[in-house]
Structures are given as C-alpha cells and as structure tokens.
C-alpha angles and dihedrals in degrees: 000000000000089000091056092048093044093049095047097044102032109154093004132116111244135182119219107205110190116208088226140273105358092037091053089066091050092045090055091052091047092052091050090052092047089059090066097044115110088222116040143156115279095225131012122201119193132207137145143210133189125226120183120206098149101066115137093005101099087254095281106090132038114250092216092235106089118187132192101236100171120032126206110275096239109005094173090060098036100040112022112104092350133120098248122205112195106213114210129181093207137355114213114169095349093228096112092056096043099041104031115014102040096049090047094050093043088056088071094057104242120182089239142341128216132166127231114189130187090212136005130196094216092175090060097045111128095182133064110270089230090060089062095059086223111188097173140353138181122234127323109252132192101195141068105268136201134178133060089063097319114121145190110213088339093304131114099025089127096059112117115249125352116309131191118236113224115188118203118217 
C-alpha cells in the first residue's frame, strides 16, 4: 500500500488522519514503509479522530448511529488545502466513512480525500465502493478480526498479526 501512496503523492504534502486507535497502529506501519519507497510524499502531517459506531452492541455489530467522539486537534492546519488520507483499520459496511467521516473532513476544505484501509469486508459493504474514495485496501475478510491494532471491546490490539475471533455459545 505504501507504494501506491508514495507513487500517487510523490513530492506532495499529505495529511494522514487516523480514524483512531486501531488505525494509529496501521498508520505507523504505513509511515515506516513510506520511508523506503523510491517515490514518497515530501511532508507528512499526522492527526487522528475517533468515531464510534459500536456503542451498546457488545463490540461486534455497528449500531448504525456513528458519532465523532474525538475531533482532530487542529483540523484547519492538518486538513485545509491538504491531500488527506483517511487511515482505517477495517471497513465494515462503509456507512460510517460515507455518512459521517467524509462530510466532516470535506467541511475543512482539503485538496482531496482518499481512504487507505488495512482490511475491508467487501462482502458486507452497503455503500458503493466509489463513494468511499478507496485508494488502497488490504485483503477482503469475512470474519471478526483482532490483533495488529484491531480490538474487541478494547482488548487484543496487541496480538501479533490478524486473528479471527470465534465465540462459543
């Protein structure tokens, strides 16, 4: 993915906006990989925001009412007139990005917005892929995943690699 980002934004200033905790892990890995790309962005700004769509669901299913609960620290400086890459750990239905995150970020007048996601559940997408502005994504998965920054009720982020959660009845 770093190669795709580096090629597209070579010599440009970009802002990597992590959609909070799990995405921060992935953003760090992406930045490390960008360092070794022959073509890379000139300057990388970092910020984060937190959007909750799993409240009161036991952490397994979206509640369909996403809320921005932590805003970027200085959106005017980190978003205005920048190429913004929204860094996601996992895209499930896509509704949170399309209906909440993208309109919020567009309100700060970036040059462009694209999404880079570690994983995507393409089978569960309820929005058109074009509406997500998806620049790059890791593999399609069909299970609930933890590890590499992904959590279940704030647990298991630290597991190495991506692990499948299997709940026993």
